N, C-alpha and C positions, 0 to 999 in steps of 0.2 A: 371624502367629503370636502367641499370647497369652503374655505373660511369666509366670513363676512368681510366685505370691503371696508376700508378705513373711512370711506365716504358713502353716503346713501346711494342706493340704486338709482333713484330718480335724478340725482345730480350727475351720476356717471352717464346715464343715458342722454341727459341734456348736453353734456360735454361731447359725447360721441357724435351726436347729431350735428355739432358744429365742427367736427373733424378732429377731435382731441380724444386722448385716452389717458388713463391714470394707472401708474405702475408703482409697485413696491419691490425693491431688489431681492430681498430674501427674508425668510422667517423660519426659525427652527430647522434650518438645513433643507427646507423645501422651497424651490423657486417656482413661482406661479405667475401666469399671465394675467394682466389686467388687474393687479391687486397692489399697486405701488404708490409712492408718494410724488413721483415726478410726472408732470403733465407734459406731454410731447405731441408734436404735430402728427396726426394720423397718416399712415401710408398703408399699403396693402400688407397683409400678414399679421395684423394684430386682432382685428375684430371680424370674424367671418360673416356675420350678418351685414355689417357695414360694407364689406367687400362685395357681397351679393347685391346689395342695394346699388353700389356704384356701377358694377358691371351691368346690372339690369338697366340702369339709366343709359349707359353708354350703348348698349345693344338694343334699346327700346323693347326690353322684355317687361311684362307685368309679373308681379308676384301675387298670384291669387290662390294657389293651392300649396300648402305646406304640410309635409308628412314628418312627424316626429316619431321615430321608431326607437323604443326604449325611453319612454317619457319620464319614468320614475315619478317624482313629485310635482313636475310641471315647471321646472326652472326655465327650460328652453321655450316652452309655450309662452311664458310671460315675456321673455325677450323678443320672441317673434311677433307677438301682438303689439309690443311697443314699436318695433321697427317697421312692420308691414301692417298698417292699420286695418286694411280691408280684406286681408287674406283669410281663407278658410283653412283651419288647422285640424288635421286628423292625427290623433295621438294614440300610439299603441303601447300598452303596458300590460304584460301577461300576468305578473304576480298579483294574486287576489287582494292581499292586504295593502300592498303599495297602490293598487288600482283604487281602492276605497279612499286612500289618502289623497290620491290625485283628483278623484271626483269631488272630494270635499274642498280641495284647494281651488278647483275650477268651477265651483257652483255658481259664481257670479259672472263667469266668462261667457262672452257671446261669440258665435261663429267658431266654436270649438267642439269637435266630435271626439269622444273618448271611446277607445276600443280595447276591450279586455282580451287581447290576443297577442301571441308572439308571431313574428314574421321569420320565415326561414326559407330553405330551399325545397321544402315539400310540405304537404298538408298532413295533419294528424296530431295526435297527442305527443307531447315531449316531456322529458324530465327536466325540471328546472332545479338548479342547485342554489339554495338560498342561505344567506349568511345574516349575521346580526346587523350589518350595514347593507341596506337595500341597494345602494348604488353599485355593489359588486356582485349582486345576484346574476347568474349566468346560466345559459343552456349548455355550457361546457363543464365537464367534471373536473378539469384541470386548468381553469383559467389562471393566467400568470400571476395576478395579484394574490389570489387565494393560495397558490402554490408557494410563492415566495414568503408569505406571511403565516403559513401553516394553519390556515383557517379551516375549520371543520364545517362541512355543509350538511344541511337537511335537504331531503328530496321531496318535491311536490310535483304533481302532474299539471301541465298547462296546455291549453289548446294553441295550435299553430296553423297558420296558413301561409301562402306566398303572396308577395306584393302583386304579382301578375294576376293571381286569382282574385284578390280583394278588389283590384281595379276593374277587372272584368265583371265581377258580381255587382259592383256599384256604379258601373258606367263611367268610370274615371278614365279619361283619355290622355291627360297630361298632368304631370306633377312639376311644379316650378322649383320647389326645394325639397330634397329628401335628406333628412338628417338621421344618422344612425349612431346609436351608442348602446351596444349590446354586450359589452365585456367579452370581446374576442369572437363574437358570432357575426360580425358585420359582413364578412365575406359570404356566409350562407344567406344572409338577407339579400345581398345583391345577386346571388345565384338564382334566387327566387324571383328576380326582377328582370330576367333575361329578355323577355319580350318587350318590356317598356324601354330597356336600354338599347336594344337593337333598333327599335323604332325612333330612337333619340327623343323619347317622350318625356324625359326628365331633364330639366335645364341645369340644375345644380345638385351635386352629391357631396354631402359633408359627413365624414365618418371618423371614428376613433381608431388609432393604431398605437402599438407599444414598441414595435420593432420594424425594421425594414424587411427582413426575411423571416419565415417561420422558424420555430425552434423545435427540437426533438423532445425536450423534457417537459414542455408545458404548451398549452394552447394560448397563442398570443394573437392580438390583432396585428397582422403583418401588412405593411403597405404594398410590397411588391406584388403579391398575388392579386390584390384588388386592382392595382394599376394594370396588370396584364389582362384582367377581366374586362375592364371598362374602356381602356384607351383605344382598343381596336374599333370601338363603336363611334369614335370621334371625340371622346371626352378629353379635356386638357387639364393638366395639373395647374392650379392657381397658386396655392400657398399652403404651408403647414402652420399650425398654431400649437404652442406648447402649453399644456395645463399644469403639469407638475413634473419635476425631476427630484427623485429621492436618491441622493448619492451615498447614504449610509447603507452598509451591507452590500448586497448585490444591487447594482444600479437598476432603478425602476423608473420608467417614464410614462407619462400619458400625453399623447399628442393627438391632433386631429388634422385632417387633410381636406381641402376643398378642391373639387373638380367641377368643370363647367363645360357645357356644350355651346361653343361659340356659334353665332349665326352663320349661315352659309352665304358666302360672298360670290357674286357673279363675276367671273373673270372677263 
């Protein structure tokens, strides 16, 4: 769970739009991005949505279609609506109770479609492992956070489709921003987007990772397999963004990576 900022969200967004961010060095042994006291000039690698906005302007891209996979209670939706005023947001949240909370939080939001589905590499029912903290619910039985903290899961059944199938069924030909936060399941989500990726129909891919390489003792969001999946299609690494580092006990970190499809240049 991310702590509240020392300053209001509206003030942070106002500063960000002027090219600034707000940082707090550390609290309770956990280091977090964009939660500090020092205001510094913004560069790439601090705010992914701002980086997407800057690159889109440089490359003359529009940001009209935003997919939020693993929407939880809608935090990313609110940020995306503030950053990209006119984009259509499609948000996927498979957990039934969390989806009800998401729907309540978004009841006044316009141009937002909420979908009570999981995305993965194949269609069909899946077992979801739920915990007391909804942010760590996962389609994996041994997600790294749950393993390291000894959390006990309850099992529920959720419906799953692939991103390719959803786009085909709904006539979606392009996605400008694809954000994924599925507690270690991000690679499976991208495997289910093979057609869209091969067509270079997604401009920006933003996903969570915990390690560079896979681990044998737990399922982690690993950066290297995702890089190996999407880079051959022309996607380029832009930056990584750290959300949390927990140094106590076994080191645990939560980071995110942004990849982009640059425009094709005529030689």
